[in-house]
C-alpha positions in Angstrom: 8.6 126.9 121.8 10.5 128.6 119.0 13.5 130.8 120.2 13.1 134.6 119.4 16.6 135.0 118.2 16.1 138.7 117.0 14.9 139.5 120.5 17.9 137.8 122.0 20.3 139.6 119.6 18.8 143.0 120.3 19.7 142.3 124.1 23.3 141.6 122.9 23.9 144.9 121.1 25.8 146.9 123.8 27.9 144.0 124.9 28.8 143.2 121.2 29.7 147.0 120.4 32.0 146.7 123.3 33.6 143.4 122.2 34.0 144.6 118.4 36.4 147.2 119.3 39.1 144.6 119.1 38.1 143.2 116.0 40.8 142.5 113.4 39.7 142.2 109.7 40.8 138.7 108.3 40.2 136.7 111.3 37.3 134.8 109.7 39.2 134.3 106.3 41.6 131.7 107.7 45.2 133.3 108.0 46.6 130.2 109.4 46.9 127.5 106.8 46.9 123.9 108.4 48.5 121.1 106.9 45.4 119.9 105.0 44.1 119.7 101.5 41.9 122.3 100.0 38.1 121.7 99.3 35.4 123.5 97.7 32.3 123.8 99.8 28.8 124.8 99.6 28.3 126.9 102.9 25.1 127.6 104.7 24.5 128.8 108.4 21.9 129.3 110.8 21.2 130.7 114.3 21.2 128.2 117.1 21.8 127.7 121.0 24.3 126.0 122.8 22.7 122.9 124.3 24.7 123.4 127.7 25.1 127.1 128.0 21.9 128.1 126.3 24.0 131.0 124.5 23.7 132.0 120.9 25.8 130.4 118.4 26.0 130.5 114.7 26.0 126.9 113.1 27.9 126.8 110.0 27.5 124.0 107.5 29.9 123.3 104.9 29.0 120.7 102.3 31.7 119.3 99.8 30.9 120.4 96.5 33.0 118.3 94.3 35.4 115.3 94.3 35.7 112.2 96.3 33.9 113.5 99.4 31.0 115.3 97.4 28.0 115.7 99.6 29.8 115.3 102.9 29.0 117.8 105.4 31.0 119.3 108.2 29.3 121.4 110.9 31.3 124.4 112.7 29.7 126.2 115.5 30.9 129.7 116.4 29.8 131.0 119.7 28.9 134.8 119.6 27.0 135.5 122.9 29.7 136.4 125.8 32.6 135.1 123.5 34.8 137.7 121.8 36.9 135.3 120.1 34.1 133.4 118.5 32.2 136.6 117.7 35.0 138.1 115.8 35.5 135.0 113.7 31.8 135.0 112.8 32.3 138.7 111.9 35.3 137.7 109.5 33.3 135.2 107.8 30.2 137.7 107.5 32.5 140.2 105.9 34.0 137.8 103.5 30.7 136.5 102.4 28.8 139.6 102.3 31.5 142.2 101.0 29.0 144.9 100.1 27.2 144.6 103.1 29.6 143.6 105.9 28.6 142.8 109.6 25.1 144.1 110.5 25.1 147.8 112.1 25.9 147.5 115.8 22.7 149.0 116.6 20.6 146.5 114.4 22.2 143.1 115.2 19.1 141.2 114.7 19.8 141.8 111.1 22.1 138.9 111.3 19.1 136.4 111.3 18.2 137.6 107.9 21.7 137.4 106.4 22.1 133.9 107.7 18.8 133.0 106.0 19.7 134.5 102.8 23.2 132.9 103.0 21.5 129.6 103.4 19.1 130.1 100.2 22.2 131.1 98.3 24.6 128.4 99.5 27.7 130.3 97.9 30.9 128.5 97.1 34.0 128.9 99.1 37.6 127.6 99.1 38.6 126.3 102.5 41.1 124.0 104.4 40.0 121.6 107.4 41.9 120.3 110.3 40.3 117.1 111.5 41.6 115.3 114.7 39.9 112.6 116.4 38.9 112.8 120.2 41.2 111.2 122.5 38.4 109.5 124.5 35.9 108.9 121.9 38.2 108.2 118.5 34.9 107.6 116.5 33.9 111.2 116.8 36.1 113.8 115.1 36.7 117.6 115.8 36.8 119.4 112.6 37.9 123.1 112.0 37.3 124.8 108.7 39.5 127.9 107.5 37.8 129.8 104.8 40.7 130.8 102.1 38.7 132.4 99.5 35.0 133.2 98.8 34.4 132.1 95.2 30.8 133.3 95.1 30.5 136.1 97.3 26.9 137.4 98.1 26.0 140.8 96.5 22.4 140.9 96.2 21.4 141.1 100.0 19.0 143.9 100.6 17.8 144.6 104.1 14.0 144.5 104.6 12.3 147.8 105.3 11.8 147.1 108.9 15.5 146.8 109.2 15.4 142.9 110.3 13.0 143.4 113.1 10.3 141.3 111.6 10.3 138.9 114.6 7.4 136.6 112.7 9.8 135.7 110.2 12.3 134.1 112.8 10.2 131.7 114.3 11.2 128.8 112.2 14.9 129.4 112.8 15.1 127.4 116.0 13.8 124.1 114.9 16.0 123.2 111.8 19.3 123.1 113.1 19.2 120.7 116.0 18.9 117.8 113.9 21.8 118.5 111.7 23.8 119.0 115.0 22.9 115.5 116.4 23.4 113.7 113.2 26.8 114.7 112.0 28.6 112.8 114.9 31.1 115.7 114.8 31.0 118.2 117.7 33.2 121.1 117.8 34.2 122.4 121.3 36.9 125.0 120.3 34.7 127.9 121.0 33.5 126.7 124.4 37.3 125.8 125.2 38.4 129.6 124.4 35.6 130.8 126.4 36.5 128.5 129.5 40.4 129.5 128.9 39.3 133.1 129.1 37.1 132.9 132.3 40.1 131.0 134.0 42.4 134.0 132.8 44.8 131.8 130.8 46.6 134.1 128.1 47.7 133.1 124.8 45.0 130.7 123.9 43.4 131.6 120.5 41.5 130.1 117.7 44.9 129.0 115.9 45.2 126.0 118.1 43.0 122.8 118.1 41.4 121.5 121.0 43.8 118.8 121.4 46.9 121.3 121.1 45.3 123.4 124.0 44.6 120.4 126.2 48.0 119.3 125.8 49.2 122.7 126.6 47.4 122.9 129.8 48.5 119.5 130.8 51.9 120.4 130.2 51.5 123.5 132.0 50.5 121.8 135.1 47.1 123.4 135.1 44.5 122.0 137.6 41.0 123.2 138.1 39.3 122.6 141.4 35.9 120.8 140.9 34.2 122.7 143.4 35.0 126.0 141.4 33.7 124.6 138.0 30.2 124.8 136.9 28.5 121.4 135.8 28.9 122.7 131.9 32.6 123.3 132.5 33.2 119.9 134.2 31.1 118.3 131.3 33.2 120.3 129.0 36.4 119.0 130.2 35.2 115.3 130.2 33.9 115.8 126.8 37.4 117.1 125.4 39.4 114.3 127.3 40.5 116.8 129.9 39.1 114.9 133.0 42.8 114.8 134.4 43.0 118.6 134.8 39.9 118.4 137.3 41.2 118.4 140.6 38.8 116.5 142.9 39.0 117.5 146.7 39.7 114.2 148.6 37.3 113.7 151.6 39.1 113.5 154.7 38.6 109.9 156.3 35.9 109.4 159.0 37.5 109.5 162.4 36.0 106.3 164.2 36.8 105.7 167.7 38.3 102.3 168.7 35.7 99.8 169.6 35.3 99.3 173.3 35.9 95.7 174.6 35.1 94.0 177.9 38.1 93.7 180.2 39.8 90.4 180.2 39.0 88.4 183.3 42.0 87.0 185.4 43.2 83.7 184.5 41.4 80.8 186.8 43.8 79.0 189.3 44.5 75.4 188.2 42.2 73.0 190.1 44.7 71.4 192.9 43.8 68.0 194.3 45.2 66.4 197.3 47.6 63.3 196.9 46.1 61.0 199.3 43.9 58.2 198.3 40.3 59.1 197.8 38.2 57.7 200.7 35.5 55.3 199.7 32.0 56.2 200.7 30.6 54.4 203.8 29.0 51.2 203.1 25.2 51.1 203.6 23.7 48.3 205.8 22.2 45.7 203.6 18.5 45.5 203.7 17.3 42.3 204.6 13.7 40.6 205.1 12.6 40.5 208.7 11.9 37.1 210.5 8.3 36.2 211.2 7.3 35.7 214.6 
Protein backbone atom coordinates (compact mmCIF):
# COMPACT_ATOMS: atom_id res chain seq x y z
CA UNK A 1 0.00 0.00 0.00
CA UNK A 2 1.35 3.40 -0.99
CA UNK A 3 2.14 5.80 1.83
CA UNK A 4 0.05 8.97 1.91
CA UNK A 5 2.89 11.39 2.61
CA UNK A 6 0.71 14.48 2.34
CA UNK A 7 -1.65 13.23 5.02
CA UNK A 8 1.33 12.44 7.25
CA UNK A 9 2.74 15.94 6.72
CA UNK A 10 -0.62 17.54 7.56
CA UNK A 11 -0.52 15.69 10.86
CA UNK A 12 2.97 17.07 11.57
CA UNK A 13 2.15 20.74 10.99
CA UNK A 14 1.66 21.81 14.62
CA UNK A 15 4.85 20.06 15.77
CA UNK A 16 6.83 21.49 12.86
CA UNK A 17 5.65 25.02 13.61
CA UNK A 18 6.99 24.66 17.17
CA UNK A 19 10.29 23.11 16.12
CA UNK A 20 10.91 25.75 13.46
CA UNK A 21 11.16 28.42 16.16
CA UNK A 22 14.84 27.50 16.59
CA UNK A 23 15.62 27.60 12.86
CA UNK A 24 18.82 29.41 11.92
CA UNK A 25 19.18 30.33 8.20
CA UNK A 26 22.16 28.73 6.49
CA UNK A 27 22.16 25.37 8.30
CA UNK A 28 21.39 23.52 5.09
CA UNK A 29 24.08 25.33 3.11
CA UNK A 30 27.03 23.72 4.81
CA UNK A 31 28.71 26.35 7.02
CA UNK A 32 31.23 23.75 8.12
CA UNK A 33 33.76 22.97 5.37
CA UNK A 34 35.19 19.45 5.84
CA UNK A 35 38.65 18.57 4.47
CA UNK A 36 37.37 17.07 1.23
CA UNK A 37 37.42 18.15 -2.41
CA UNK A 38 34.56 19.94 -4.14
CA UNK A 39 32.14 18.15 -6.46
CA UNK A 40 29.43 19.32 -8.83
CA UNK A 41 26.27 17.30 -8.21
CA UNK A 42 22.85 16.93 -9.75
CA UNK A 43 20.53 16.81 -6.75
CA UNK A 44 17.13 15.12 -6.50
CA UNK A 45 15.01 14.23 -3.48
CA UNK A 46 11.97 12.17 -2.54
CA UNK A 47 9.88 11.68 0.56
CA UNK A 48 10.55 8.39 2.28
CA UNK A 49 9.92 6.53 5.50
CA UNK A 50 12.55 5.18 7.89
CA UNK A 51 12.62 1.41 7.82
CA UNK A 52 13.16 1.16 11.59
CA UNK A 53 11.21 4.00 13.19
CA UNK A 54 8.67 4.46 10.32
CA UNK A 55 9.13 8.22 10.64
CA UNK A 56 9.25 10.52 7.63
CA UNK A 57 12.53 11.56 6.08
CA UNK A 58 13.69 13.24 2.90
CA UNK A 59 16.00 11.03 0.88
CA UNK A 60 18.43 13.24 -1.05
CA UNK A 61 20.35 11.82 -4.00
CA UNK A 62 23.51 13.59 -5.15
CA UNK A 63 24.87 12.41 -8.50
CA UNK A 64 28.33 13.57 -9.61
CA UNK A 65 27.86 15.60 -12.80
CA UNK A 66 31.42 15.64 -14.15
CA UNK A 67 34.96 14.41 -13.62
CA UNK A 68 36.41 11.04 -12.72
CA UNK A 69 33.41 9.97 -10.62
CA UNK A 70 30.71 11.18 -13.01
CA UNK A 71 27.49 9.24 -12.52
CA UNK A 72 28.35 8.03 -9.01
CA UNK A 73 25.51 8.72 -6.58
CA UNK A 74 25.42 9.36 -2.85
CA UNK A 75 22.27 9.03 -0.75
CA UNK A 76 21.84 11.38 2.19
CA UNK A 77 18.75 10.90 4.36
CA UNK A 78 17.37 13.73 6.50
CA UNK A 79 14.85 12.80 9.21
CA UNK A 80 12.13 15.45 9.48
CA UNK A 81 9.58 13.85 11.82
CA UNK A 82 10.24 14.38 15.55
CA UNK A 83 13.81 15.44 14.73
CA UNK A 84 14.49 19.14 15.13
CA UNK A 85 18.07 18.97 13.82
CA UNK A 86 17.17 17.05 10.66
CA UNK A 87 14.12 19.23 10.08
CA UNK A 88 16.14 22.44 10.13
CA UNK A 89 18.85 20.96 7.89
CA UNK A 90 16.13 20.03 5.40
CA UNK A 91 14.63 23.51 5.59
CA UNK A 92 18.04 25.06 4.92
CA UNK A 93 18.42 23.01 1.75
CA UNK A 94 14.92 23.86 0.54
CA UNK A 95 15.53 27.56 1.22
CA UNK A 96 18.74 27.42 -0.83
CA UNK A 97 17.31 25.37 -3.70
CA UNK A 98 14.02 27.34 -3.90
CA UNK A 99 15.14 30.94 -3.19
CA UNK A 100 11.87 32.45 -4.44
CA UNK A 101 9.59 30.06 -2.57
CA UNK A 102 11.50 28.92 0.48
CA UNK A 103 10.14 26.40 2.96
CA UNK A 104 6.40 25.64 2.57
CA UNK A 105 4.01 27.64 4.75
CA UNK A 106 3.76 26.00 8.14
CA UNK A 107 0.01 25.56 7.61
CA UNK A 108 0.60 23.84 4.26
CA UNK A 109 3.40 21.36 4.90
CA UNK A 110 2.12 18.78 2.34
CA UNK A 111 3.33 21.20 -0.32
CA UNK A 112 6.81 19.81 0.40
CA UNK A 113 5.89 16.66 -1.57
CA UNK A 114 5.20 18.74 -4.69
CA UNK A 115 8.41 20.73 -4.22
CA UNK A 116 10.50 17.57 -3.99
CA UNK A 117 8.84 16.20 -7.12
CA UNK A 118 9.62 19.46 -8.96
CA UNK A 119 13.19 19.34 -7.65
CA UNK A 120 13.67 15.79 -8.92
CA UNK A 121 12.37 16.72 -12.38
CA UNK A 122 14.71 19.73 -12.54
CA UNK A 123 17.77 18.02 -10.98
CA UNK A 124 19.62 21.31 -10.43
CA UNK A 125 23.39 21.65 -10.17
CA UNK A 126 24.97 22.31 -6.78
CA UNK A 127 28.55 22.60 -5.58
CA UNK A 128 29.20 20.61 -2.42
CA UNK A 129 31.80 18.92 -0.29
CA UNK A 130 31.61 15.38 1.05
CA UNK A 131 32.95 13.60 4.09
CA UNK A 132 33.13 9.84 3.72
CA UNK A 133 34.23 7.49 6.48
CA UNK A 134 34.03 3.70 6.61
CA UNK A 135 31.90 2.05 9.22
CA UNK A 136 34.05 0.59 11.95
CA UNK A 137 32.32 -2.79 12.03
CA UNK A 138 31.64 -2.98 8.28
CA UNK A 139 34.52 -1.29 6.42
CA UNK A 140 33.02 -2.17 3.05
CA UNK A 141 30.13 0.21 3.80
CA UNK A 142 30.58 3.99 3.98
CA UNK A 143 28.85 6.82 5.78
CA UNK A 144 28.85 9.88 3.53
CA UNK A 145 27.68 13.38 4.41
CA UNK A 146 27.12 16.06 1.77
CA UNK A 147 27.48 19.75 2.59
CA UNK A 148 26.07 22.13 -0.04
CA UNK A 149 28.26 25.19 -0.48
CA UNK A 150 26.51 26.83 -3.45
CA UNK A 151 23.42 26.23 -5.56
CA UNK A 152 24.51 26.75 -9.17
CA UNK A 153 21.01 26.32 -10.67
CA UNK A 154 18.44 27.58 -8.16
CA UNK A 155 14.83 26.68 -8.89
CA UNK A 156 12.78 29.76 -9.72
CA UNK A 157 9.86 28.33 -11.69
CA UNK A 158 7.99 26.37 -9.02
CA UNK A 159 4.33 27.41 -8.82
CA UNK A 160 2.12 25.78 -6.18
CA UNK A 161 -0.95 24.09 -7.61
CA UNK A 162 -4.39 25.62 -7.17
CA UNK A 163 -5.26 23.13 -4.45
CA UNK A 164 -2.21 24.30 -2.43
CA UNK A 165 -0.53 20.91 -2.51
CA UNK A 166 -3.43 18.88 -1.14
CA UNK A 167 -3.78 16.70 -4.22
CA UNK A 168 -3.41 13.39 -2.40
CA UNK A 169 -4.00 11.44 -5.61
CA UNK A 170 -0.72 12.78 -6.96
CA UNK A 171 1.34 11.39 -4.12
CA UNK A 172 0.51 7.71 -4.52
CA UNK A 173 3.68 6.95 -6.47
CA UNK A 174 6.04 8.72 -4.10
CA UNK A 175 6.56 5.82 -1.73
CA UNK A 176 7.54 3.12 -4.22
CA UNK A 177 10.53 4.59 -6.05
CA UNK A 178 12.97 5.33 -3.25
CA UNK A 179 13.43 2.03 -1.46
CA UNK A 180 15.39 0.48 -4.32
CA UNK A 181 17.80 3.40 -4.37
CA UNK A 182 18.22 3.17 -0.63
CA UNK A 183 18.99 -0.53 -0.78
CA UNK A 184 21.18 -0.42 -3.86
CA UNK A 185 23.63 2.26 -2.81
CA UNK A 186 25.43 0.22 -0.15
CA UNK A 187 25.81 3.48 1.80
CA UNK A 188 23.71 4.02 4.90
CA UNK A 189 23.67 7.34 6.73
CA UNK A 190 22.84 7.09 10.43
CA UNK A 191 23.69 10.66 11.48
CA UNK A 192 20.14 11.90 11.88
CA UNK A 193 19.16 8.78 13.80
CA UNK A 194 22.20 9.23 16.06
CA UNK A 195 21.32 12.90 16.65
CA UNK A 196 17.76 11.93 17.58
CA UNK A 197 19.06 9.21 19.92
CA UNK A 198 21.44 11.59 21.71
CA UNK A 199 18.65 14.14 22.08
CA UNK A 200 16.36 11.51 23.60
CA UNK A 201 19.10 10.62 26.08
CA UNK A 202 19.58 14.27 27.07
CA UNK A 203 23.17 14.46 25.80
CA UNK A 204 24.02 18.12 25.01
CA UNK A 205 26.41 19.45 22.37
CA UNK A 206 25.83 16.77 19.72
CA UNK A 207 25.16 18.50 16.39
CA UNK A 208 25.24 17.72 12.67
CA UNK A 209 28.72 19.26 12.49
CA UNK A 210 30.13 15.95 13.74
CA UNK A 211 30.32 12.63 11.95
CA UNK A 212 28.82 9.45 13.38
CA UNK A 213 32.33 8.16 14.14
CA UNK A 214 33.23 11.34 16.03
CA UNK A 215 30.04 11.12 18.10
CA UNK A 216 30.66 7.47 18.93
CA UNK A 217 34.24 8.25 19.91
CA UNK A 218 33.09 11.11 22.16
CA UNK A 219 30.48 8.93 23.84
CA UNK A 220 33.08 6.21 24.40
CA UNK A 221 35.68 8.63 25.79
CA UNK A 222 33.02 10.23 27.98
CA UNK A 223 32.21 6.90 29.60
CA UNK A 224 28.58 6.85 28.50
CA UNK A 225 26.71 3.59 29.03
CA UNK A 226 23.11 2.82 28.11
CA UNK A 227 21.24 0.07 29.93
CA UNK A 228 19.84 -2.44 27.49
CA UNK A 229 16.56 -2.70 29.40
CA UNK A 230 15.95 1.03 28.89
CA UNK A 231 16.57 0.97 25.11
CA UNK A 232 14.09 0.14 22.39
CA UNK A 233 14.84 -2.55 19.82
CA UNK A 234 15.44 0.18 17.22
CA UNK A 235 17.94 1.96 19.49
CA UNK A 236 19.85 -1.25 20.16
CA UNK A 237 19.96 -1.97 16.42
CA UNK A 238 21.18 1.58 15.73
CA UNK A 239 24.04 1.31 18.24
CA UNK A 240 25.07 -2.02 16.77
CA UNK A 241 24.99 -0.62 13.22
CA UNK A 242 27.25 2.33 14.05
CA UNK A 243 29.82 0.23 15.88
CA UNK A 244 28.74 1.36 19.36
CA UNK A 245 27.66 -1.98 20.77
CA UNK A 246 30.20 -1.49 23.57
CA UNK A 247 28.08 1.39 24.91
CA UNK A 248 25.21 -0.98 25.67
CA UNK A 249 25.28 -2.11 29.28
CA UNK A 250 23.81 -5.58 29.53
CA UNK A 251 22.56 -6.44 33.00
CA UNK A 252 24.26 -9.55 34.23
CA UNK A 253 21.96 -12.29 35.38
CA UNK A 254 22.43 -13.46 38.94
CA UNK A 255 23.71 -17.03 39.04
CA UNK A 256 21.12 -19.59 39.97
CA UNK A 257 21.62 -20.73 43.56
CA UNK A 258 21.72 -24.51 43.49
CA UNK A 259 21.59 -26.24 46.90
CA UNK A 260 24.38 -28.73 47.54
CA UNK A 261 23.63 -32.25 46.51
CA UNK A 262 22.63 -34.50 49.40
CA UNK A 263 24.74 -37.63 49.78
CA UNK A 264 24.14 -40.77 51.81
CA UNK A 265 26.06 -40.91 55.11
CA UNK A 266 29.31 -42.80 54.96
CA UNK A 267 28.98 -46.20 56.80
CA UNK A 268 31.47 -46.88 59.61
CA UNK A 269 34.47 -48.93 58.55
CA UNK A 270 34.17 -52.68 59.00
CA UNK A 271 36.17 -54.37 61.74
CA UNK A 272 38.93 -56.50 60.32
CA UNK A 273 38.26 -60.20 60.35
CA UNK A 274 40.08 -61.72 63.38
CA UNK A 275 40.98 -65.40 63.22
CA UNK A 276 42.47 -67.49 66.10
CA UNK A 277 46.09 -68.63 65.99
CA UNK A 278 45.32 -72.29 66.83
CA UNK A 279 45.59 -74.97 64.20
CA UNK A 280 42.50 -75.57 62.30
CA UNK A 281 40.73 -78.76 63.37
CA UNK A 282 40.23 -81.37 60.71
CA UNK A 283 36.68 -82.43 60.22
CA UNK A 284 35.82 -85.82 61.79
CA UNK A 285 36.49 -88.76 59.53
CA UNK A 286 33.50 -90.52 58.14
CA UNK A 287 33.22 -94.32 58.61
CA UNK A 288 34.10 -96.15 55.43
CA UNK A 289 31.21 -97.68 53.70
CA UNK A 290 31.91 -101.39 52.86
CA UNK A 291 29.95 -104.23 51.40
CA UNK A 292 28.21 -106.49 53.92
CA UNK A 293 28.97 -110.24 54.21
CA UNK A 294 26.54 -112.66 52.80
CA UNK A 295 24.95 -115.02 55.23
